[in-house]
C-alpha positions as CSV (number, residue, x, y, z in Angstrom):
1,M,197.2,134.5,69.3
2,S,194.3,136.7,70.6
3,D,195.5,135.5,74.4
4,T,199.1,136.4,73.5
5,R,198.0,139.7,72.4
6,A,195.4,140.6,75.8
7,Q,198.4,140.0,77.5
8,G,200.4,142.3,75.4
9,K,198.4,145.0,76.4
10,R,197.7,144.1,79.9
11,R,202.0,144.2,80.0
12,T,201.7,147.8,78.4
13,A,199.0,149.6,80.5
14,V,200.6,148.2,83.9
15,T,203.7,150.0,82.4
16,S,202.4,152.7,81.7
17,K,200.5,153.0,85.1
18,T,204.0,152.7,86.6
19,K,205.8,155.3,84.4
20,K,203.1,157.8,85.7
21,T,205.0,158.7,89.3
22,R,205.0,162.2,90.7
23,K,207.0,164.4,88.7
24,A,210.6,165.6,90.0
25,P,210.4,168.6,93.3
26,G,212.3,170.9,90.3
27,S,209.1,170.6,88.1
28,L,206.9,171.0,91.2
29,T,209.1,174.4,91.9
30,D,208.1,175.7,88.2
31,I,204.8,175.4,87.9
32,A,204.8,177.6,91.9
33,I,206.9,180.1,90.7
34,A,204.9,180.1,87.2
35,A,200.9,180.6,89.0
36,L,202.8,183.1,91.5
37,Q,204.4,184.8,88.5
38,D,200.9,184.9,87.2
39,M,199.5,186.1,89.4
40,K,202.0,189.1,89.8
41,A,202.9,187.8,93.6
42,V,205.7,190.2,95.1
43,N,209.4,189.7,96.1
44,V,209.7,186.0,95.5
45,K,212.3,184.1,97.2
46,V,213.4,179.9,96.7
47,L,215.0,178.7,99.7
48,D,216.4,175.4,99.7
49,V,216.3,173.8,103.2
50,R,217.3,170.2,102.6
51,K,220.0,170.7,104.8
52,L,218.3,172.5,107.2
53,T,215.2,170.8,107.9
54,D,213.8,167.0,106.9
55,V,209.9,168.7,106.3
56,A,210.9,169.8,102.8
57,D,213.1,170.3,100.4
58,T,212.3,174.0,99.4
59,M,210.0,176.9,101.0
60,I,209.1,179.9,98.7
61,V,207.9,182.8,100.3
62,A,206.4,185.4,97.9
63,T,204.4,189.0,99.3
64,G,200.3,189.6,98.3
65,T,199.2,193.2,97.9
66,S,196.5,192.6,100.1
67,D,194.6,189.8,102.2
68,R,192.7,189.1,98.5
69,H,195.3,189.3,96.6
70,V,197.2,186.3,99.2
71,K,194.4,184.5,99.4
72,S,194.0,184.9,95.3
73,I,197.6,184.0,94.7
74,A,196.8,181.0,97.0
75,D,194.2,180.1,95.1
76,R,195.7,179.6,91.9
77,L,199.1,177.9,93.3
78,V,196.4,175.2,94.4
79,E,194.5,175.5,91.1
80,R,197.8,174.7,88.7
81,C,199.4,172.7,91.2
82,R,196.4,170.1,90.7
83,Q,196.2,170.2,87.0
84,A,199.6,168.9,87.1
85,G,198.5,166.3,89.5
86,H,200.4,167.2,92.4
87,R,197.7,167.7,95.1
88,P,198.3,169.3,98.3
89,Y,198.3,168.1,101.5
90,G,197.0,171.1,103.4
91,V,196.4,174.9,102.8
92,E,196.1,177.1,106.4
93,G,195.4,180.4,106.6
94,E,193.0,181.1,103.6
95,R,189.9,182.8,105.5
96,E,192.1,185.5,107.3
97,G,194.1,186.0,104.1
98,E,197.7,187.7,105.9
99,W,199.7,184.7,105.9
100,V,198.9,181.6,103.5
101,L,200.9,178.5,103.7
102,V,200.7,176.3,100.9
103,D,202.0,172.3,102.0
104,L,202.8,170.7,98.7
105,Q,205.8,167.7,100.7
106,D,208.9,168.4,98.8
107,L,207.2,172.2,98.6
108,I,205.9,174.9,101.1
109,V,205.0,177.9,100.0
110,H,204.4,181.0,102.3
111,V,202.2,184.0,101.1
112,M,201.9,187.0,103.4
113,L,201.3,190.0,103.5
114,P,204.5,192.1,103.4
115,R,203.6,193.4,107.6
116,I,203.9,189.6,108.0
117,R,206.6,188.8,106.0
118,E,208.8,191.6,107.8
119,F,207.8,190.6,110.6
120,Y,208.3,187.1,111.1
121,G,212.2,187.0,108.9
122,L,211.1,183.0,107.2
123,E,214.0,184.4,104.5
124,K,216.3,184.7,107.4
125,L,215.3,181.9,109.4
126,W,215.6,179.0,106.7
127,D,218.6,181.6,104.6
128,I,221.3,180.2,107.5
129,R,224.9,180.0,105.2
130,P,227.7,177.7,106.8
131,A,229.4,181.1,107.3
132,Q,226.6,182.8,109.4
133,R,226.4,180.4,111.9
134,G,227.6,180.7,114.4
135,P,230.0,178.9,117.0
136,S,227.8,175.4,118.6
137,F,228.4,175.0,122.2
138,A,227.3,171.4,123.3
């Protein structure tokens, strides 16, 4: 009888491990937005890029007021995501602090200084609506 109970416990343990999967991308986006808002990131834009690229489903572009602020925002973002069980694949640009990119697989977050954000215009690049596209010449 104790063998049956042990088998039942093993099944429960295995079941609980299989249920512990990654959270839905929407929840990761919510965690990222909360971290950005917590650190007072400016002009946060969430872009759905699923139909434009296979690299990610969502991109978030945010602005920091100084290089130190940009670094702090990115650090908090990484910290909050790790606490929620999402480990970033990479973080680029932390040393300079002008533009920090945090790759969270289905979510990519760009935190930039205002002049860098204006210069590169990522929102314009990735927020292409079908009506804005010109004719394609093949």
